[in-house]
TIVO-983161 format. One record per residue: residue number from 1; residue in three letters; x, y, z of N, C-alpha, C in turn. Coordinates in steps of 0.1 Angstrom, whole numbers, plus 5000, padded with zeros to 4 digits. Each point is the difference from the previous one (the first is absolute). Example, Ala and Ser with C-alpha at 12.3 -4.5 7.8 and 13.67 -1.06 7.14 Angstrom:
@nr=1; rest=ALA; n_x=5132; n_y=4943; n_z=5078; ca_x=4991; ca_y=5012; ca_z=5000; c_x=5009; c_y=5012; c_z=5000
@nr=2; rest=SER; n_x=4996; n_y=5011; n_z=4993; ca_x=5009; ca_y=5011; ca_z=5000; c_x=4992; c_y=5011; c_z=5008
This chain:
@nr=1; rest=MET; n_x=2044; n_y=6639; n_z=1898; ca_x=4998; ca_y=4995; ca_z=5013; c_x=5011; c_y=4989; c_z=5003
@nr=2; rest=LEU; n_x=5005; n_y=5001; n_z=5012; ca_x=5010; ca_y=4989; ca_z=5004; c_x=4992; c_y=4989; c_z=5008
@nr=3; rest=THR; n_x=5001; n_y=4988; n_z=4995; ca_x=4995; ca_y=4989; ca_z=5007; c_x=5012; c_y=4992; c_z=5006
@nr=4; rest=ILE; n_x=4999; n_y=4998; n_z=5013; ca_x=5012; ca_y=4994; ca_z=5007; c_x=4994; c_y=4990; c_z=5010
@nr=5; rest=THR; n_x=5007; n_y=4989; n_z=5003; ca_x=4996; ca_y=4991; ca_z=5010; c_x=5002; c_y=5005; c_z=5014
@nr=6; rest=GLN; n_x=4992; n_y=4995; n_z=5009; ca_x=5002; ca_y=5004; ca_z=5014; c_x=5014; c_y=4997; c_z=5005
@nr=7; rest=ALA; n_x=5005; n_y=4989; n_z=4996; ca_x=5014; ca_y=4995; ca_z=5004; c_x=5010; c_y=5010; c_z=4995
@nr=8; rest=LEU; n_x=5000; n_y=5005; n_z=4988; ca_x=5009; ca_y=5010; ca_z=4995; c_x=4999; c_y=5013; c_z=5007
@nr=9; rest=TYR; n_x=4987; n_y=5004; n_z=5002; ca_x=4997; ca_y=5013; ca_z=5007; c_x=5007; c_y=4999; c_z=5013
@nr=10; rest=ASP; n_x=4998; n_y=4989; n_z=5008; ca_x=5005; ca_y=4999; ca_z=5013; c_x=5015; c_y=5000; c_z=5000
@nr=11; rest=LYS; n_x=5007; n_y=4994; n_z=4990; ca_x=5014; ca_y=5000; ca_z=4999; c_x=5006; c_y=5015; c_z=4998
@nr=12; rest=ILE; n_x=4993; n_y=5008; n_z=4992; ca_x=5004; ca_y=5013; ca_z=4998; c_x=4999; c_y=5008; c_z=5013
@nr=13; rest=VAL; n_x=4989; n_y=4999; n_z=5007; ca_x=4997; ca_y=5007; ca_z=5012; c_x=5010; c_y=4995; c_z=5011
@nr=14; rest=ASP; n_x=5003; n_y=4987; n_z=5001; ca_x=5009; ca_y=4995; ca_z=5010; c_x=5014; c_y=5006; c_z=4997
@nr=15; rest=HIS; n_x=5004; n_y=5000; n_z=4987; ca_x=5014; ca_y=5005; ca_z=4997; c_x=5001; c_y=5015; c_z=5003
@nr=16; rest=ALA; n_x=4989; n_y=5008; n_z=4997; ca_x=5000; ca_y=5014; ca_z=5003; c_x=5001; c_y=5002; c_z=5015
@nr=17; rest=ARG; n_x=4993; n_y=4992; n_z=5008; ca_x=5001; ca_y=5002; ca_z=5015; c_x=5013; c_y=4995; c_z=5005
@nr=18; rest=ALA; n_x=5006; n_y=4990; n_z=4995; ca_x=5012; ca_y=4994; ca_z=5005; c_x=5012; c_y=5010; c_z=4998
@nr=19; rest=ASP; n_x=5000; n_y=5007; n_z=4988; ca_x=5011; ca_y=5009; ca_z=4997; c_x=4998; c_y=5014; c_z=5006
@nr=20; rest=HIS; n_x=4988; n_y=5003; n_z=5006; ca_x=4998; ca_y=5013; ca_z=5006; c_x=5010; c_y=5002; c_z=5011
@nr=21; rest=PRO; n_x=5007; n_y=5011; n_z=5002; ca_x=4996; ca_y=5013; ca_z=4994; c_x=5006; c_y=5003; c_z=4986
@nr=22; rest=ASP; n_x=5008; n_y=4991; n_z=4995; ca_x=5004; ca_y=5002; ca_z=4986; c_x=4990; c_y=4996; c_z=4990
@nr=23; rest=GLU; n_x=5000; n_y=5006; n_z=4988; ca_x=4991; ca_y=4996; ca_z=4990; c_x=5004; c_y=4986; c_z=4995
@nr=24; rest=ALA; n_x=4989; n_y=4992; n_z=4998; ca_x=5002; ca_y=4987; ca_z=4994; c_x=4997; c_y=5001; c_z=4985
@nr=25; rest=CYS; n_x=5005; n_y=4990; n_z=4992; ca_x=4998; ca_y=5000; ca_z=4986; c_x=5001; c_y=4986; c_z=4994
@nr=26; rest=GLY; n_x=4993; n_y=4998; n_z=4989; ca_x=5001; ca_y=4987; ca_z=4994; c_x=4992; c_y=4999; c_z=4987
@nr=27; rest=VAL; n_x=4999; n_y=4988; n_z=4995; ca_x=4993; ca_y=4998; ca_z=4987; c_x=4992; c_y=4987; c_z=5001
@nr=28; rest=ILE; n_x=4988; n_y=5000; n_z=4993; ca_x=4993; ca_y=4987; ca_z=4998; c_x=5000; c_y=4998; c_z=4985
@nr=29; rest=ALA; n_x=5006; n_y=4989; n_z=4996; ca_x=5001; ca_y=4997; ca_z=4986; c_x=4988; c_y=4991; c_z=4996
@nr=30; rest=GLY; n_x=4997; n_y=5000; n_z=4988; ca_x=4990; ca_y=4991; ca_z=4994; c_x=5003; c_y=4997; c_z=4986
@nr=31; rest=PRO; n_x=4993; n_y=4990; n_z=4994; ca_x=5002; ca_y=4997; ca_z=4986; c_x=4998; c_y=5012; c_z=4991
@nr=32; rest=VAL; n_x=5009; n_y=5001; n_z=4990; ca_x=5000; ca_y=5011; ca_z=4991; c_x=4986; c_y=5001; c_z=4993
@nr=33; rest=GLY; n_x=4994; n_y=5012; n_z=5001; ca_x=4987; ca_y=5003; ca_z=4993; c_x=4988; c_y=4996; c_z=5008
@nr=34; rest=SER; n_x=5002; n_y=4993; n_z=5012; ca_x=4988; ca_y=4995; ca_z=5008; c_x=4994; c_y=5011; c_z=5009
@nr=35; rest=GLY; n_x=5009; n_y=5009; n_z=5004; ca_x=4995; ca_y=5010; ca_z=5010; c_x=4997; c_y=4993; c_z=5014
@nr=36; rest=ARG; n_x=5005; n_y=4988; n_z=5002; ca_x=4997; ca_y=4993; ca_z=5012; c_x=5012; c_y=4999; c_z=5009
@nr=37; rest=PRO; n_x=5000; n_y=5006; n_z=5012; ca_x=5011; ca_y=4999; ca_z=5009; c_x=5001; c_y=4987; c_z=5006
@nr=38; rest=GLU; n_x=5012; n_y=4993; n_z=5000; ca_x=5001; ca_y=4987; ca_z=5005; c_x=5012; c_y=4998; c_z=5009
@nr=39; rest=ARG; n_x=5012; n_y=5004; n_z=4996; ca_x=5012; ca_y=4997; ca_z=5007; c_x=5005; c_y=5012; c_z=5008
@nr=40; rest=PHE; n_x=4999; n_y=4999; n_z=5013; ca_x=5004; ca_y=5011; ca_z=5009; c_x=5015; c_y=5000; c_z=5002
@nr=41; rest=ILE; n_x=5006; n_y=5012; n_z=4997; ca_x=5015; ca_y=5002; ca_z=5001; c_x=5003; c_y=5012; c_z=5009
@nr=42; rest=PRO; n_x=5002; n_y=4998; n_z=5013; ca_x=5003; ca_y=5012; ca_z=5008; c_x=5015; c_y=5004; c_z=4997
@nr=43; rest=MET; n_x=5002; n_y=5013; n_z=4999; ca_x=5013; ca_y=5005; ca_z=4996; c_x=5006; c_y=5008; c_z=5012
@nr=44; rest=LEU; n_x=5013; n_y=5001; n_z=5000; ca_x=5006; ca_y=5008; ca_z=5010; c_x=5000; c_y=5015; c_z=4996
@nr=45; rest=ASN; n_x=4996; n_y=5009; n_z=5009; ca_x=5001; ca_y=5014; ca_z=4998; c_x=5014; c_y=5004; c_z=5001
@nr=46; rest=ALA; n_x=5007; n_y=5002; n_z=4989; ca_x=5015; ca_y=5003; ca_z=5001; c_x=5002; c_y=5013; c_z=5006
@nr=47; rest=ALA; n_x=4990; n_y=5009; n_z=5000; ca_x=5002; ca_y=5013; ca_z=5006; c_x=4998; c_y=5000; c_z=5015
@nr=48; rest=ARG; n_x=4994; n_y=4989; n_z=5005; ca_x=4997; ca_y=4998; ca_z=5015; c_x=4996; c_y=5013; c_z=5006
@nr=49; rest=SER; n_x=4989; n_y=5005; n_z=4994; ca_x=4995; ca_y=5014; ca_z=5004; c_x=4985; c_y=4999; c_z=5004
@nr=50; rest=PRO; n_x=4996; n_y=5009; n_z=5009; ca_x=4986; ca_y=5001; ca_z=5003; c_x=4992; c_y=5009; c_z=4991
@nr=51; rest=THR; n_x=5007; n_y=5006; n_z=4990; ca_x=4994; ca_y=5010; ca_z=4991; c_x=5002; c_y=4997; c_z=4986
@nr=52; rest=PHE; n_x=5008; n_y=4989; n_z=4997; ca_x=5004; ca_y=4997; ca_z=4986; c_x=5002; c_y=4986; c_z=4998
@nr=53; rest=TYR; n_x=4997; n_y=4994; n_z=4989; ca_x=5004; ca_y=4986; ca_z=4997; c_x=5008; c_y=4999; c_z=4987
@nr=54; rest=GLU; n_x=5009; n_y=4991; n_z=5000; ca_x=5008; ca_y=4998; ca_z=4988; c_x=5003; c_y=4985; c_z=4999
@nr=55; rest=PHE; n_x=4997; n_y=4994; n_z=4988; ca_x=5004; ca_y=4986; ca_z=4998; c_x=5015; c_y=4999; c_z=4998
@nr=56; rest=ASP; n_x=5006; n_y=4990; n_z=5006; ca_x=5014; ca_y=4998; ca_z=4997; c_x=5002; c_y=4996; c_z=4986
@nr=57; rest=SER; n_x=5009; n_y=5007; n_z=4993; ca_x=5001; ca_y=4998; ca_z=4985; c_x=5004; c_y=4986; c_z=4996
@nr=58; rest=GLN; n_x=5008; n_y=4993; n_z=5008; ca_x=5004; ca_y=4986; ca_z=4997; c_x=4988; c_y=4991; c_z=5003
@nr=59; rest=ASP; n_x=4992; n_y=5002; n_z=5011; ca_x=4988; ca_y=4992; ca_z=5002; c_x=4990; c_y=5002; c_z=4989
@nr=60; rest=LEU; n_x=4999; n_y=5012; n_z=4996; ca_x=4990; ca_y=5003; ca_z=4989; c_x=5004; c_y=4994; c_z=4987
@nr=61; rest=LEU; n_x=5012; n_y=5000; n_z=4997; ca_x=5005; ca_y=4993; ca_z=4988; c_x=4997; c_y=4985; c_z=5000
@nr=62; rest=LYS; n_x=5003; n_y=4994; n_z=5012; ca_x=4998; ca_y=4986; ca_z=5002; c_x=4985; c_y=4997; c_z=4999
@nr=63; rest=LEU; n_x=4992; n_y=5008; n_z=5006; ca_x=4985; ca_y=4998; ca_z=4999; c_x=4995; c_y=5001; c_z=4986
@nr=64; rest=TYR; n_x=5004; n_y=5010; n_z=4992; ca_x=4996; ca_y=5001; ca_z=4986; c_x=5005; c_y=4988; c_z=4992
@nr=65; rest=ARG; n_x=5011; n_y=4995; n_z=5002; ca_x=5005; ca_y=4988; ca_z=4993; c_x=4991; c_y=4988; c_z=5004
@nr=66; rest=GLU; n_x=4997; n_y=4998; n_z=5013; ca_x=4991; ca_y=4989; ca_z=5004; c_x=4987; c_y=5001; c_z=4994
@nr=67; rest=MET; n_x=4994; n_y=5012; n_z=5000; ca_x=4987; ca_y=5002; ca_z=4994; c_x=5000; c_y=4997; c_z=4985
@nr=68; rest=ASP; n_x=5011; n_y=5004; n_z=4993; ca_x=5001; ca_y=4998; ca_z=4986; c_x=5001; c_y=4985; c_z=4997
@nr=69; rest=ASP; n_x=5008; n_y=4993; n_z=5008; ca_x=5001; ca_y=4985; ca_z=4999; c_x=4987; c_y=4993; c_z=5003
@nr=70; rest=ASN; n_x=4992; n_y=5005; n_z=5008; ca_x=4987; ca_y=4994; ca_z=5004; c_x=4988; c_y=5005; c_z=4992
@nr=71; rest=ASP; n_x=5003; n_y=5008; n_z=4990; ca_x=4989; ca_y=5007; ca_z=4992; c_x=4990; c_y=5008; c_z=5009
@nr=72; rest=GLU; n_x=5006; n_y=5007; n_z=5009; ca_x=4993; ca_y=5008; ca_z=5010; c_x=5003; c_y=5015; c_z=4998
@nr=73; rest=GLU; n_x=4991; n_y=5008; n_z=5006; ca_x=5002; ca_y=5015; ca_z=5000; c_x=4996; c_y=5005; c_z=5013
@nr=74; rest=PRO; n_x=5004; n_y=5012; n_z=5004; ca_x=4996; ca_y=5006; ca_z=5013; c_x=4985; c_y=5004; c_z=4998
@nr=75; rest=VAL; n_x=4992; n_y=4993; n_z=5008; ca_x=4985; ca_y=5004; ca_z=4999; c_x=4997; c_y=5010; c_z=5011
@nr=76; rest=VAL; n_x=5007; n_y=4999; n_z=5012; ca_x=4998; ca_y=5009; ca_z=5011; c_x=5014; c_y=5005; c_z=5004
@nr=77; rest=ILE; n_x=5002; n_y=5013; n_z=5002; ca_x=5012; ca_y=5005; ca_z=5006; c_x=4995; c_y=5007; c_z=5012
@nr=78; rest=TYR; n_x=5005; n_y=4996; n_z=5012; ca_x=4995; ca_y=5006; ca_z=5012; c_x=5011; c_y=5006; c_z=5008
@nr=79; rest=HIS; n_x=4995; n_y=5010; n_z=5008; ca_x=5009; ca_y=5005; ca_z=5011; c_x=4991; c_y=5007; c_z=5011
@nr=80; rest=SER; n_x=5006; n_y=5003; n_z=5011; ca_x=4993; ca_y=5006; ca_z=5011; c_x=5004; c_y=5014; c_z=5002
@nr=81; rest=HIS; n_x=4990; n_y=5008; n_z=5006; ca_x=5003; ca_y=5013; ca_z=5005; c_x=4998; c_y=4999; c_z=5015
@nr=82; rest=THR; n_x=5010; n_y=5004; n_z=5007; ca_x=5000; ca_y=4998; ca_z=5015; c_x=4994; c_y=5011; c_z=5008
@nr=83; rest=ALA; n_x=4998; n_y=5012; n_z=4995; ca_x=4994; ca_y=5011; ca_z=5007; c_x=4990; c_y=5008; c_z=4993
@nr=84; rest=THR; n_x=4998; n_y=4996; n_z=4987; ca_x=4990; ca_y=5008; ca_z=4992; c_x=4990; c_y=4990; c_z=4994
@nr=85; rest=GLU; n_x=4990; n_y=5006; n_z=4993; ca_x=4990; ca_y=4992; ca_z=4994; c_x=5006; c_y=4991; c_z=4989
@nr=86; rest=ALA; n_x=4992; n_y=4991; n_z=4996; ca_x=5004; ca_y=4991; ca_z=4989; c_x=4996; c_y=5006; c_z=4986
@nr=87; rest=TYR; n_x=5009; n_y=5009; n_z=4996; ca_x=4998; ca_y=5007; ca_z=4987; c_x=5013; c_y=5003; c_z=4995
@nr=88; rest=PRO; n_x=5002; n_y=4998; n_z=4986; ca_x=5014; ca_y=5001; ca_z=4995; c_x=5005; c_y=5014; c_z=5001
@nr=89; rest=SER; n_x=5013; n_y=5001; n_z=5005; ca_x=5007; ca_y=5013; ca_z=5001; c_x=5005; c_y=5004; c_z=4986
@nr=90; rest=ARG; n_x=5005; n_y=5012; n_z=4999; ca_x=5006; ca_y=5004; ca_z=4987; c_x=5012; c_y=4991; c_z=4996
@nr=91; rest=THR; n_x=5007; n_y=4995; n_z=5010; ca_x=5011; ca_y=4991; ca_z=4997; c_x=4995; c_y=4987; c_z=4996
@nr=92; rest=ASP; n_x=4990; n_y=4994; n_z=5006; ca_x=4993; ca_y=4988; ca_z=4996; c_x=4996; c_y=5001; c_z=4985
@nr=93; rest=ILE; n_x=4994; n_y=5011; n_z=4997; ca_x=4994; ca_y=5002; ca_z=4986; c_x=5012; c_y=5000; c_z=4990
@nr=94; rest=SER; n_x=5011; n_y=5007; n_z=5004; ca_x=5011; ca_y=5001; ca_z=4991; c_x=5007; c_y=4987; c_z=4997
@nr=95; rest=TYR; n_x=5000; n_y=4991; n_z=5010; ca_x=5006; ca_y=4987; ca_z=4999; c_x=4991; c_y=4989; c_z=4994
@nr=96; rest=ALA; n_x=4987; n_y=5003; n_z=4998; ca_x=4991; ca_y=4990; ca_z=4995; c_x=5002; c_y=4998; c_z=4985
@nr=97; rest=ASN; n_x=5006; n_y=4989; n_z=4996; ca_x=5003; ca_y=4997; ca_z=4986; c_x=4995; c_y=4987; c_z=4995
@nr=98; rest=GLU; n_x=4990; n_y=4995; n_z=5006; ca_x=4993; ca_y=4988; ca_z=4996; c_x=4985; c_y=5004; c_z=4997
@nr=99; rest=PRO; n_x=4997; n_y=5004; n_z=4988; ca_x=4986; ca_y=5005; ca_z=4998; c_x=4989; c_y=4990; c_z=5002
@nr=100; rest=ASN; n_x=5003; n_y=4987; n_z=4999; ca_x=4990; ca_y=4989; ca_z=5002; c_x=4999; c_y=4996; c_z=5015
@nr=101; rest=ALA; n_x=5008; n_y=5005; n_z=5008; ca_x=5000; ca_y=4995; ca_z=5014; c_x=4990; c_y=5008; c_z=5009
@nr=102; rest=HIS; n_x=4996; n_y=4993; n_z=5010; ca_x=4992; ca_y=5006; ca_z=5011; c_x=5010; c_y=5005; c_z=5010
@nr=103; rest=TYR; n_x=4999; n_y=5012; n_z=5004; ca_x=5009; ca_y=5006; ca_z=5010; c_x=4992; c_y=5000; c_z=5013
@nr=104; rest=VAL; n_x=5004; n_y=4991; n_z=5009; ca_x=4993; ca_y=4999; ca_z=5013; c_x=5008; c_y=5008; c_z=5011
@nr=105; rest=LEU; n_x=4993; n_y=5008; n_z=5007; ca_x=5006; ca_y=5007; ca_z=5011; c_x=4992; c_y=4996; c_z=5013
@nr=106; rest=VAL; n_x=5008; n_y=4997; n_z=5010; ca_x=4995; ca_y=4997; ca_z=5014; c_x=5005; c_y=5010; c_z=5009
@nr=107; rest=SER; n_x=4991; n_y=5006; n_z=5008; ca_x=5004; ca_y=5010; ca_z=5010; c_x=5001; c_y=4992; c_z=5013
@nr=108; rest=THR; n_x=5011; n_y=5001; n_z=5007; ca_x=5001; ca_y=4994; ca_z=5013; c_x=5000; c_y=5010; c_z=5011
@nr=109; rest=ALA; n_x=4995; n_y=5012; n_z=4997; ca_x=4999; ca_y=5011; ca_z=5009; c_x=4992; c_y=4996; c_z=5013
@nr=110; rest=ASP; n_x=4991; n_y=4990; n_z=4998; ca_x=4992; ca_y=4996; ca_z=5012; c_x=5009; c_y=4993; c_z=5011
@nr=111; rest=THR; n_x=5011; n_y=4995; n_z=4996; ca_x=5008; ca_y=4993; ca_z=5010; c_x=5006; c_y=5009; c_z=5011
@nr=112; rest=ASP; n_x=5000; n_y=5013; n_z=4997; ca_x=5005; ca_y=5009; ca_z=5010; c_x=4990; c_y=5011; c_z=5004
@nr=113; rest=GLY; n_x=4987; n_y=4997; n_z=4997; ca_x=4989; ca_y=5009; ca_z=5003; c_x=4999; c_y=5013; c_z=4991
@nr=114; rest=ALA; n_x=5007; n_y=5000; n_z=4989; ca_x=5000; ca_y=5012; ca_z=4991; c_x=4988; c_y=5000; c_z=4990
@nr=115; rest=GLY; n_x=4993; n_y=4989; n_z=4999; ca_x=4988; ca_y=5000; ca_z=4991; c_x=4995; c_y=4986; c_z=4997
@nr=116; rest=GLU; n_x=4990; n_y=4999; n_z=4992; ca_x=4994; ca_y=4987; ca_z=4997; c_x=5009; c_y=4992; c_z=4990
@nr=117; rest=PHE; n_x=4999; n_y=4987; n_z=5001; ca_x=5007; ca_y=4991; ca_z=4991; c_x=4993; c_y=5001; c_z=4986
@nr=118; rest=GLN; n_x=5007; n_y=5000; n_z=4990; ca_x=4995; ca_y=5001; ca_z=4986; c_x=5007; c_y=4990; c_z=4991
@nr=119; rest=PHE; n_x=4992; n_y=4994; n_z=4991; ca_x=5006; ca_y=4992; ca_z=4989; c_x=4993; c_y=5004; c_z=4987
@nr=120; rest=ARG; n_x=5007; n_y=5007; n_z=4991; ca_x=4995; ca_y=5006; ca_z=4988; c_x=5008; c_y=4996; c_z=4988
@nr=121; rest=SER; n_x=4993; n_y=5000; n_z=4989; ca_x=5007; ca_y=4996; ca_z=4987; c_x=4998; c_y=5011; c_z=4990
@nr=122; rest=PHE; n_x=5010; n_y=5002; n_z=4992; ca_x=5000; ca_y=5011; ca_z=4990; c_x=5006; c_y=4994; c_z=4987
@nr=123; rest=ARG; n_x=4996; n_y=5007; n_z=4989; ca_x=5007; ca_y=4998; ca_z=4987; c_x=5008; c_y=5013; c_z=4998
@nr=124; rest=ILE; n_x=5012; n_y=4999; n_z=4996; ca_x=5008; ca_y=5012; ca_z=4998; c_x=5006; c_y=4999; c_z=4986
@nr=125; rest=VAL; n_x=4995; n_y=5008; n_z=4991; ca_x=5004; ca_y=5000; ca_z=4986; c_x=5004; c_y=5014; c_z=4995
@nr=126; rest=GLU; n_x=5012; n_y=5001; n_z=4996; ca_x=5006; ca_y=5013; ca_z=4996; c_x=4996; c_y=5011; c_z=5009
@nr=127; rest=GLY; n_x=5002; n_y=4998; n_z=5013; ca_x=4998; ca_y=5010; ca_z=5010; c_x=4986; c_y=5002; c_z=5005
@nr=128; rest=GLU; n_x=4991; n_y=4993; n_z=4993; ca_x=4985; ca_y=5001; ca_z=5004; c_x=4997; c_y=4989; c_z=5010
@nr=129; rest=VAL; n_x=4994; n_y=5004; n_z=5011; ca_x=4997; ca_y=4991; ca_z=5011; c_x=4985; c_y=4998; c_z=5000
@nr=130; rest=THR; n_x=4995; n_y=4987; n_z=5000; ca_x=4986; ca_y=4997; ca_z=5000; c_x=4998; c_y=4989; c_z=5011
@nr=131; rest=GLU; n_x=4992; n_y=5004; n_z=5010; ca_x=4997; ca_y=4990; ca_z=5010; c_x=4990; c_y=4989; c_z=4995
@nr=132; rest=GLU; n_x=5002; n_y=4988; n_z=5004; ca_x=4991; ca_y=4989; ca_z=4996; c_x=4995; c_y=4993; c_z=5012
@nr=133; rest=GLU; n_x=4989; n_y=4993; n_z=4997; ca_x=4994; ca_y=4991; ca_z=5011; c_x=5009; c_y=4988; c_z=5002
@nr=134; rest=VAL; n_x=5000; n_y=4996; n_z=5013; ca_x=5007; ca_y=4988; ca_z=5004; c_x=4989; c_y=4989; c_z=5004
@nr=135; rest=LYS; n_x=5001; n_y=4989; n_z=4993; ca_x=4991; ca_y=4989; ca_z=5003; c_x=5008; c_y=4989; c_z=5006
@nr=136; rest=VAL; n_x=4997; n_y=4996; n_z=5013; ca_x=5007; ca_y=4989; ca_z=5006; c_x=4992; c_y=4988; c_z=5000
@nr=137; rest=VAL; n_x=5006; n_y=4989; n_z=4994; ca_x=4992; ca_y=4987; ca_z=4999; c_x=5008; c_y=4989; c_z=5007
@nr=138; rest=GLU; n_x=4993; n_y=4989; n_z=5002; ca_x=5006; ca_y=4989; ca_z=5007; c_x=5010; c_y=4992; c_z=4990
@nr=139; rest=SER; n_x=4996; n_y=4999; n_z=4988; ca_x=5008; ca_y=4994; ca_z=4989; c_x=4996; c_y=5005; c_z=4987
@nr=140; rest=TYR; n_x=5008; n_y=4997; n_z=4989; ca_x=4996; ca_y=5004; ca_z=4987; c_x=4992; c_y=4989; c_z=4993
């Protein structure tokens, strides 16, 4: 189960809606081994695409150095789908290389009448996708 604060939930949703019609992406870091998302890090979608996201390699290298210096790890890796449901695509699954991370997908399809808004979390380990419950709390 992913437990996340309302403030972080809102930041992910706001980022997804702000970048629409392109996919938004980012990370929420937390203390190593805690499983607790704390530090919101919106990233630039280097692909600038409504159907694909890609972290800029330099930004990603900088982020991992920062997390290492702060004894943090990626607790949540998020991105949006702009016209489809919030479920990992084959490409999303192939790029999922953090077995301890929660992969959050937000569908912004509601912004153009294409469907309902969704916020879902998954574990993706060795190509296996498992949906998990999302619990939104005021604070930890």
